[in-house]
GUTILO-508116 format. One record per atom (N, C-alpha, C, O): atom name; x, y, z. Coordinates in Angstrom, 2 decimals, padded with zeros to 5 digits, always signed. Example, Ala and Ser with C-alpha at 12.3 -4.5 7.8 and 13.67 -1.06 7.14 Angstrom:
+-------+---------+---------+---------+
: atomo :      c1 :      c2 :      c3 :
+-------+---------+---------+---------+
:     N : +013.19 : -005.69 : +007.80 :
:    CA : +012.30 : -004.50 : +007.80 :
:     C : +013.20 : -003.30 : +007.80 :
:     O : +014.24 : -003.32 : +008.46 :
:     N : +012.85 : -002.25 : +007.08 :
:    CA : +013.67 : -001.06 : +007.14 :
:     C : +012.90 : +000.03 : +007.87 :
:     O : +013.41 : +001.14 : +008.04 :
+-------+---------+---------+---------+
***
This chain:
+-------+---------+---------+---------+
: atomo :      c1 :      c2 :      c3 :
+-------+---------+---------+---------+
:     N : +001.16 : -001.64 : +000.14 :
:    CA : -000.21 : +000.29 : -000.02 :
:     C : +000.80 : +001.21 : -000.23 :
:     O : +000.77 : +001.84 : -001.29 :
:     N : +002.06 : +001.51 : +000.91 :
:    CA : +002.67 : +002.77 : +001.07 :
:     C : +003.61 : +002.73 : -000.50 :
:     O : +004.14 : +003.80 : -000.80 :
:     N : +003.83 : +001.47 : -001.52 :
:    CA : +004.37 : +001.69 : -002.95 :
:     C : +003.22 : +002.28 : -003.73 :
:     O : +003.43 : +002.37 : -004.94 :
:     N : +002.11 : +002.69 : -003.31 :
:    CA : +001.01 : +003.07 : -004.70 :
:     C : +000.53 : +004.22 : -003.67 :
:     O : -000.35 : +004.96 : -004.12 :
:     N : +000.84 : +004.40 : -002.73 :
:    CA : +000.88 : +005.98 : -002.44 :
:     C : +001.89 : +006.80 : -002.73 :
:     O : +001.69 : +007.89 : -003.28 :
:     N : +003.15 : +006.33 : -002.36 :
:    CA : +004.06 : +006.87 : -003.21 :
:     C : +004.26 : +007.04 : -004.63 :
:     O : +004.76 : +008.16 : -004.73 :
:     N : +004.15 : +006.59 : -005.62 :
:    CA : +003.29 : +006.00 : -006.72 :
:     C : +002.68 : +007.12 : -007.18 :
:     O : +003.10 : +007.75 : -008.15 :
:     N : +001.51 : +007.49 : -006.39 :
:    CA : +000.39 : +008.15 : -006.42 :
:     C : +000.45 : +010.39 : -006.29 :
:     O : -000.13 : +011.38 : -006.74 :
:     N : +001.63 : +009.99 : -005.31 :
:    CA : +002.20 : +011.17 : -004.64 :
:     C : +003.31 : +011.48 : -006.27 :
:     O : +003.07 : +012.41 : -007.04 :
:     N : +004.28 : +010.65 : -006.45 :
:    CA : +004.98 : +010.84 : -007.41 :
:     C : +004.11 : +011.29 : -008.92 :
:     O : +004.44 : +012.32 : -009.51 :
:     N : +003.54 : +010.83 : -009.19 :
:    CA : +002.28 : +011.26 : -010.19 :
:     C : +001.62 : +012.68 : -010.01 :
:     O : +001.37 : +013.52 : -010.87 :
:     N : +001.40 : +012.70 : -008.46 :
:    CA : +001.14 : +014.56 : -008.23 :
:     C : +002.28 : +015.50 : -008.92 :
:     O : +002.09 : +016.36 : -009.78 :
:     N : +003.62 : +015.08 : -008.27 :
:    CA : +004.14 : +015.93 : -008.73 :
:     C : +004.96 : +016.21 : -009.75 :
:     O : +005.75 : +017.15 : -009.75 :
:     N : +004.76 : +015.21 : -010.93 :
:    CA : +005.22 : +015.04 : -012.19 :
:     C : +004.21 : +015.61 : -012.70 :
:     O : +004.62 : +016.23 : -013.68 :
:     N : +002.43 : +015.85 : -012.52 :
:    CA : +001.63 : +016.69 : -012.92 :
:     C : +001.76 : +018.42 : -012.70 :
:     O : +001.51 : +019.30 : -013.52 :
:     N : +002.11 : +018.52 : -011.69 :
:    CA : +002.10 : +019.87 : -011.02 :
:     C : +003.67 : +020.36 : -011.65 :
:     O : +003.55 : +021.49 : -012.13 :
:     N : +004.88 : +019.91 : -011.77 :
:    CA : +005.74 : +020.07 : -012.67 :
:     C : +005.58 : +020.41 : -013.99 :
:     O : +006.12 : +021.42 : -014.44 :
:     N : +004.86 : +019.64 : -014.70 :
:    CA : +004.59 : +019.73 : -015.83 :
:     C : +003.88 : +021.26 : -016.50 :
:     O : +004.18 : +022.11 : -017.33 :
:     N : +002.42 : +020.86 : -015.20 :
:    CA : +001.57 : +022.40 : -015.17 :
:     C : +002.61 : +023.73 : -014.92 :
:     O : +002.43 : +024.94 : -015.07 :
:     N : +003.58 : +023.05 : -014.55 :
:    CA : +004.83 : +024.63 : -014.38 :
:     C : +005.59 : +025.14 : -015.30 :
:     O : +006.04 : +026.26 : -015.53 :
:     N : +005.71 : +023.52 : -016.06 :
:    CA : +006.19 : +024.17 : -017.24 :
:     C : +005.53 : +024.50 : -018.68 :
:     O : +006.02 : +025.27 : -019.51 :
:     N : +004.32 : +023.74 : -018.82 :
:    CA : +003.98 : +024.79 : -019.41 :
:     C : +003.34 : +026.41 : -019.28 :
:     O : +002.92 : +027.17 : -020.15 :
:     N : +003.42 : +026.54 : -018.12 :
:    CA : +003.69 : +028.10 : -017.97 :
:     C : +004.27 : +029.34 : -018.50 :
:     O : +003.85 : +030.42 : -018.91 :
:     N : +005.87 : +028.53 : -018.26 :
:    CA : +007.19 : +028.87 : -018.02 :
:     C : +007.22 : +028.96 : -019.88 :
:     O : +007.99 : +029.72 : -020.46 :
:     N : +006.10 : +027.91 : -020.72 :
:    CA : +006.48 : +027.74 : -022.04 :
:     C : +005.69 : +028.68 : -022.50 :
:     O : +006.08 : +029.17 : -023.56 :
:     N : +004.31 : +029.28 : -021.92 :
:    CA : +003.71 : +030.03 : -022.60 :
:     C : +004.57 : +031.52 : -022.44 :
:     O : +004.25 : +032.48 : -023.13 :
:     N : +005.64 : +031.58 : -021.51 :
:    CA : +006.08 : +033.12 : -021.22 :
:     C : +007.93 : +032.94 : -022.75 :
:     O : +008.60 : +033.75 : -023.39 :
:     N : +007.91 : +032.00 : -022.65 :
:    CA : +008.88 : +031.80 : -023.50 :
:     C : +008.77 : +032.45 : -024.97 :
:     O : +008.00 : +032.08 : -025.86 :
:     N : +009.65 : +033.44 : -025.03 :
:    CA : +009.48 : +033.75 : -026.34 :
:     C : +011.07 : +033.34 : -027.68 :
:     O : +012.15 : +033.79 : -027.30 :
:     N : +011.07 : +032.64 : -028.92 :
:    CA : +011.83 : +032.50 : -029.54 :
:     C : +011.45 : +032.80 : -030.67 :
:     O : +010.24 : +032.82 : -030.85 :
:     N : +012.23 : +033.10 : -031.64 :
:    CA : +012.47 : +033.42 : -033.11 :
:     C : +013.34 : +032.68 : -033.90 :
:     O : +014.42 : +032.13 : -033.69 :
:     N : +012.25 : +032.87 : -035.32 :
:    CA : +012.88 : +031.95 : -036.04 :
:     C : +013.31 : +032.54 : -036.89 :
:     O : +012.55 : +033.51 : -036.94 :
:     N : +014.49 : +032.75 : -038.15 :
:    CA : +014.30 : +033.19 : -039.44 :
:     C : +014.68 : +032.41 : -040.52 :
:     O : +015.01 : +031.24 : -040.40 :
:     N : +014.63 : +033.08 : -041.72 :
:    CA : +015.08 : +032.89 : -042.64 :
:     C : +015.36 : +033.35 : -043.87 :
:     O : +014.68 : +034.36 : -044.07 :
:     N : +016.02 : +033.11 : -044.74 :
:    CA : +016.35 : +034.18 : -045.70 :
:     C : +017.70 : +035.30 : -045.18 :
:     O : +018.04 : +036.41 : -045.60 :
:     N : +018.19 : +034.53 : -044.22 :
:    CA : +019.17 : +035.52 : -043.34 :
:     C : +019.10 : +036.65 : -042.97 :
:     O : +019.88 : +037.59 : -043.15 :
:     N : +017.67 : +036.57 : -042.15 :
:    CA : +017.52 : +037.64 : -041.14 :
:     C : +015.76 : +038.65 : -042.21 :
:     O : +015.07 : +039.57 : -041.78 :
:     N : +015.63 : +037.73 : -043.85 :
:    CA : +014.61 : +038.17 : -044.10 :
:     C : +013.55 : +038.52 : -043.70 :
:     O : +012.99 : +039.62 : -043.76 :
:     N : +013.11 : +037.14 : -043.05 :
:    CA : +011.84 : +037.19 : -042.27 :
:     C : +011.90 : +036.38 : -040.99 :
:     O : +012.08 : +035.16 : -040.98 :
:     N : +011.67 : +037.43 : -039.49 :
:    CA : +011.79 : +036.82 : -038.47 :
:     C : +009.90 : +036.51 : -037.60 :
:     O : +008.84 : +037.13 : -037.50 :
:     N : +010.40 : +035.39 : -037.23 :
:    CA : +009.26 : +034.64 : -036.63 :
:     C : +009.36 : +034.79 : -035.35 :
:     O : +010.30 : +034.13 : -034.90 :
:     N : +008.58 : +035.58 : -034.29 :
:    CA : +008.28 : +035.60 : -033.00 :
:     C : +007.83 : +034.77 : -032.41 :
:     O : +007.33 : +035.59 : -031.63 :
:     N : +007.41 : +033.55 : -031.89 :
:    CA : +006.68 : +032.92 : -030.92 :
:     C : +006.99 : +032.31 : -029.80 :
:     O : +008.15 : +032.00 : -029.51 :
:     N : +005.70 : +032.03 : -028.85 :
:    CA : +005.77 : +031.71 : -027.32 :
:     C : +005.80 : +029.81 : -027.94 :
:     O : +005.55 : +029.45 : -029.09 :
:     N : +006.16 : +028.92 : -026.80 :
:    CA : +006.82 : +027.82 : -026.17 :
:     C : +005.06 : +027.32 : -026.36 :
:     O : +004.63 : +026.17 : -026.38 :
:     N : +004.47 : +028.30 : -026.45 :
:    CA : +002.75 : +027.06 : -026.63 :
:     C : +002.69 : +027.27 : -028.19 :
:     O : +001.58 : +026.91 : -028.57 :
:     N : +003.58 : +027.79 : -029.40 :
:    CA : +003.58 : +028.03 : -030.66 :
:     C : +002.58 : +028.93 : -030.83 :
:     O : +001.74 : +028.47 : -031.60 :
:     N : +002.19 : +030.59 : -030.24 :
:    CA : +001.47 : +031.58 : -030.96 :
:     C : +002.66 : +032.18 : -031.80 :
:     O : +003.88 : +032.11 : -031.64 :
:     N : +002.10 : +032.63 : -032.50 :
:    CA : +003.07 : +033.46 : -033.09 :
:     C : +002.62 : +034.98 : -032.29 :
:     O : +001.66 : +035.19 : -031.54 :
:     N : +003.70 : +035.94 : -032.77 :
:    CA : +002.87 : +037.08 : -031.97 :
:     C : +003.92 : +038.46 : -032.82 :
:     O : +003.99 : +039.67 : -032.63 :
:     N : +004.51 : +037.65 : -033.64 :
:    CA : +005.14 : +039.32 : -034.58 :
:     C : +005.82 : +038.18 : -035.94 :
:     O : +006.14 : +037.01 : -035.77 :
:     N : +005.86 : +038.71 : -036.82 :
:    CA : +006.48 : +038.91 : -038.19 :
:     C : +006.99 : +039.87 : -038.69 :
:     O : +006.29 : +040.68 : -039.29 :
:     N : +008.57 : +040.05 : -038.53 :
:    CA : +008.99 : +040.89 : -039.21 :
:     C : +009.96 : +040.83 : -040.89 :
:     O : +011.07 : +040.33 : -041.07 :
:     N : +009.32 : +041.32 : -041.60 :
:    CA : +009.81 : +041.08 : -043.26 :
:     C : +010.68 : +042.45 : -042.95 :
:     O : +010.53 : +043.36 : -042.14 :
:     N : +011.94 : +042.10 : -044.27 :
:    CA : +013.22 : +043.37 : -044.10 :
:     C : +012.30 : +043.59 : -045.42 :
:     O : +011.52 : +042.91 : -046.10 :
:     N : +012.83 : +044.91 : -045.40 :
:    CA : +012.16 : +045.61 : -046.95 :
:     C : +013.04 : +044.88 : -048.06 :
:     O : +012.46 : +045.06 : -049.13 :
:     N : +014.05 : +044.22 : -048.23 :
:    CA : +014.67 : +043.84 : -049.17 :
:     C : +014.48 : +042.58 : -049.76 :
:     O : +014.86 : +042.18 : -050.87 :
:     N : +013.44 : +041.62 : -048.32 :
:    CA : +012.16 : +040.78 : -048.87 :
:     C : +010.88 : +041.26 : -049.95 :
:     O : +009.92 : +040.49 : -049.98 :
:     N : +010.85 : +042.00 : -050.47 :
:    CA : +009.82 : +042.92 : -050.80 :
:     C : +009.95 : +043.83 : -051.92 :
:     O : +009.04 : +044.50 : -052.40 :
:     N : +011.25 : +043.81 : -052.32 :
:    CA : +011.90 : +044.28 : -053.38 :
:     C : +011.84 : +043.61 : -054.46 :
:     O : +011.76 : +044.26 : -055.51 :
:     N : +011.86 : +042.26 : -054.53 :
:    CA : +011.46 : +041.69 : -055.87 :
:     C : +010.15 : +041.17 : -056.26 :
:     O : +009.85 : +040.27 : -057.05 :
:     N : +009.57 : +041.81 : -055.64 :
:    CA : +007.60 : +041.65 : -055.76 :
:     C : +007.58 : +040.06 : -055.64 :
:     O : +006.47 : +039.73 : -056.08 :
:     N : +008.27 : +038.91 : -055.25 :
:    CA : +008.44 : +037.49 : -055.69 :
:     C : +007.41 : +037.12 : -054.51 :
:     O : +007.79 : +037.49 : -053.40 :
:     N : +006.10 : +036.43 : -054.55 :
:    CA : +005.40 : +036.67 : -053.48 :
:     C : +005.51 : +035.37 : -053.17 :
:     O : +005.47 : +035.00 : -051.99 :
:     N : +005.70 : +034.42 : -054.32 :
:    CA : +005.70 : +033.34 : -053.85 :
:     C : +007.38 : +032.61 : -053.05 :
:     O : +007.53 : +031.45 : -052.67 :
:     N : +008.31 : +033.60 : -052.99 :
:    CA : +009.32 : +033.51 : -052.15 :
:     C : +009.20 : +034.06 : -050.96 :
:     O : +010.03 : +033.73 : -050.11 :
:     N : +008.33 : +034.85 : -050.67 :
:    CA : +007.71 : +035.64 : -049.91 :
:     C : +007.60 : +034.47 : -048.63 :
:     O : +008.24 : +034.15 : -047.63 :
:     N : +006.30 : +034.05 : -049.41 :
:    CA : +005.67 : +032.50 : -048.93 :
:     C : +006.79 : +031.89 : -048.08 :
:     O : +007.08 : +031.98 : -046.89 :
:     N : +007.12 : +031.48 : -048.73 :
:    CA : +008.11 : +030.13 : -048.74 :
:     C : +009.14 : +030.50 : -047.64 :
:     O : +009.36 : +029.78 : -046.68 :
:     N : +009.84 : +031.88 : -047.91 :
:    CA : +010.78 : +032.53 : -046.20 :
:     C : +009.92 : +032.57 : -045.20 :
:     O : +010.30 : +032.00 : -044.18 :
:     N : +008.55 : +033.23 : -045.18 :
:    CA : +007.58 : +032.85 : -044.04 :
:     C : +007.41 : +031.55 : -043.14 :
:     O : +007.50 : +031.58 : -041.92 :
:     N : +007.18 : +030.52 : -043.79 :
:    CA : +006.95 : +029.39 : -043.36 :
:     C : +008.21 : +028.37 : -042.85 :
:     O : +008.44 : +027.55 : -041.97 :
:     N : +008.91 : +029.05 : -044.13 :
:    CA : +010.59 : +028.88 : -043.36 :
:     C : +010.60 : +029.08 : -041.90 :
:     O : +010.37 : +028.21 : -041.06 :
:     N : +010.97 : +030.60 : -041.62 :
:    CA : +011.34 : +031.28 : -040.32 :
:     C : +010.15 : +030.57 : -039.07 :
:     O : +010.46 : +030.35 : -037.90 :
:     N : +008.74 : +030.32 : -039.69 :
:    CA : +008.08 : +029.48 : -038.72 :
:     C : +007.99 : +028.33 : -037.96 :
:     O : +007.53 : +028.03 : -036.85 :
:     N : +008.74 : +027.62 : -039.13 :
:    CA : +009.20 : +026.27 : -038.57 :
:     C : +010.46 : +025.93 : -038.28 :
:     O : +010.81 : +024.86 : -037.77 :
:     N : +011.51 : +027.33 : -038.77 :
:    CA : +012.54 : +027.57 : -037.58 :
:     C : +012.36 : +027.85 : -036.06 :
:     O : +013.31 : +027.59 : -035.31 :
:     N : +010.94 : +028.48 : -035.43 :
:    CA : +011.02 : +029.00 : -034.61 :
:     C : +009.82 : +028.16 : -033.73 :
:     O : +009.50 : +028.53 : -032.61 :
:     N : +009.28 : +027.10 : -034.33 :
:    CA : +008.61 : +026.37 : -033.51 :
:     C : +009.93 : +025.38 : -033.37 :
:     O : +010.40 : +025.10 : -032.27 :
:     N : +010.51 : +024.83 : -034.72 :
:    CA : +011.59 : +023.55 : -034.03 :
:     C : +012.33 : +024.18 : -032.85 :
:     O : +012.27 : +023.47 : -031.84 :
:     N : +012.96 : +025.24 : -032.72 :
:    CA : +013.54 : +026.03 : -031.56 :
:     C : +012.63 : +025.82 : -030.19 :
:     O : +013.21 : +025.62 : -029.12 :
:     N : +011.49 : +025.86 : -030.24 :
:    CA : +010.39 : +025.94 : -029.19 :
:     C : +010.34 : +025.24 : -028.48 :
:     O : +010.32 : +025.33 : -027.25 :
:     N : +010.32 : +023.90 : -029.54 :
:    CA : +010.02 : +022.50 : -029.65 :
:     C : +011.39 : +021.68 : -029.18 :
:     O : +011.38 : +020.45 : -029.24 :
:     N : +012.42 : +022.31 : -028.77 :
:    CA : +013.39 : +021.92 : -028.89 :
:     C : +013.73 : +022.41 : -027.23 :
:     O : +014.18 : +021.44 : -026.62 :
:     N : +013.65 : +023.40 : -026.54 :
:    CA : +013.32 : +024.23 : -025.49 :
:     C : +013.18 : +023.26 : -024.46 :
:     O : +013.97 : +022.74 : -023.67 :
:     N : +011.24 : +023.08 : -024.80 :
:    CA : +010.46 : +022.27 : -024.34 :
:     C : +010.65 : +020.75 : -024.05 :
:     O : +010.00 : +020.07 : -023.26 :
:     N : +011.49 : +020.44 : -024.70 :
:    CA : +011.74 : +018.67 : -024.62 :
:     C : +012.59 : +019.05 : -024.12 :
:     O : +012.01 : +018.73 : -023.08 :
:     N : +014.04 : +019.70 : -023.58 :
:    CA : +014.80 : +019.40 : -023.09 :
:     C : +014.48 : +020.01 : -021.42 :
:     O : +015.14 : +019.62 : -020.45 :
:     N : +013.60 : +020.81 : -021.35 :
:    CA : +012.83 : +020.35 : -020.05 :
:     C : +011.96 : +019.70 : -019.80 :
:     O : +011.77 : +019.51 : -018.60 :
:     N : +011.22 : +019.20 : -020.56 :
:    CA : +010.86 : +017.79 : -020.17 :
:     C : +011.34 : +016.82 : -019.81 :
:     O : +011.14 : +016.22 : -018.75 :
:     N : +012.35 : +016.47 : -021.05 :
:    CA : +012.99 : +015.44 : -020.07 :
:     C : +013.86 : +015.58 : -018.81 :
:     O : +014.01 : +014.60 : -018.09 :
:     N : +014.66 : +017.19 : -018.39 :
:    CA : +014.78 : +017.28 : -017.15 :
:     C : +013.81 : +017.16 : -016.08 :
:     O : +014.24 : +016.86 : -014.97 :
:     N : +013.01 : +017.28 : -016.18 :
:    CA : +011.21 : +016.99 : -014.76 :
:     C : +011.96 : +015.66 : -014.82 :
:     O : +012.67 : +015.19 : -013.93 :
:     N : +011.66 : +015.05 : -016.21 :
:    CA : +011.06 : +013.24 : -016.02 :
:     C : +012.52 : +012.59 : -015.15 :
:     O : +012.43 : +011.63 : -014.37 :
:     N : +013.70 : +013.25 : -015.44 :
:    CA : +014.79 : +012.86 : -015.08 :
:     C : +015.25 : +012.92 : -013.35 :
:     O : +015.77 : +012.10 : -012.60 :
:     N : +014.81 : +014.17 : -013.19 :
:    CA : +014.36 : +014.33 : -011.89 :
:     C : +013.69 : +013.37 : -011.06 :
:     O : +014.16 : +012.83 : -010.05 :
:     N : +012.58 : +013.22 : -011.56 :
:    CA : +011.70 : +012.23 : -010.59 :
:     C : +011.71 : +010.85 : -011.15 :
:     O : +010.70 : +010.15 : -011.04 :
:     N : +013.11 : +010.27 : -011.92 :
:    CA : +013.06 : +009.30 : -011.57 :
:     C : +012.45 : +008.93 : -012.91 :
:     O : +012.25 : +007.73 : -013.03 :
:     N : +012.08 : +009.77 : -014.07 :
:    CA : +011.16 : +008.86 : -015.02 :
:     C : +011.83 : +008.71 : -016.34 :
:     O : +012.53 : +009.68 : -016.65 :
:     N : +011.77 : +007.68 : -017.23 :
:    CA : +012.07 : +007.64 : -018.29 :
:     C : +011.98 : +009.31 : -019.23 :
:     O : +010.90 : +009.78 : -018.87 :
:     N : +012.61 : +010.27 : -020.18 :
:    CA : +012.96 : +010.77 : -020.98 :
:     C : +011.74 : +010.48 : -021.39 :
:     O : +011.07 : +009.55 : -020.94 :
:     N : +011.21 : +011.68 : -022.73 :
:    CA : +009.88 : +011.47 : -023.37 :
:     C : +008.97 : +011.64 : -022.89 :
:     O : +008.15 : +012.32 : -023.51 :
:     N : +008.63 : +011.17 : -021.67 :
:    CA : +006.65 : +010.86 : -021.44 :
:     C : +006.15 : +012.19 : -021.24 :
:     O : +006.57 : +012.92 : -020.35 :
:     N : +005.28 : +012.50 : -022.07 :
:    CA : +004.01 : +013.35 : -021.41 :
:     C : +004.43 : +014.80 : -022.36 :
:     O : +004.22 : +015.94 : -021.94 :
:     N : +005.23 : +014.40 : -024.07 :
:    CA : +005.44 : +014.96 : -024.69 :
:     C : +004.34 : +015.25 : -025.54 :
:     O : +003.66 : +014.25 : -025.80 :
:     N : +003.90 : +016.48 : -026.14 :
:    CA : +003.07 : +016.66 : -026.61 :
:     C : +002.83 : +016.50 : -027.94 :
:     O : +001.72 : +016.46 : -028.47 :
:     N : +004.22 : +016.37 : -028.65 :
:    CA : +004.83 : +016.36 : -030.27 :
:     C : +005.49 : +015.09 : -029.66 :
:     O : +006.23 : +014.39 : -030.35 :
+-------+---------+---------+---------+
***
């Protein structure tokens, strides 16, 4: 019975730590860029985009398809960075709790 209680306590601790991590993820700000900074995307750890900056040089050519591609690359770059930070944080929490890394990741 003591083992069950310990498991329940550990589960509650993991839940709390993951909730705390989710709050930190929302406050996290990462940037992704494409075209050597021609397009920069600002995103939080919940993948909400707060800002996209487009350099005038990216508009000068008038190539809409190229600009669209640059925006997608910047978004993917920002998301990859956010996912990496969240994965590192989640793995750290799991390790501290004596659990295998990768548990509880939403992606």
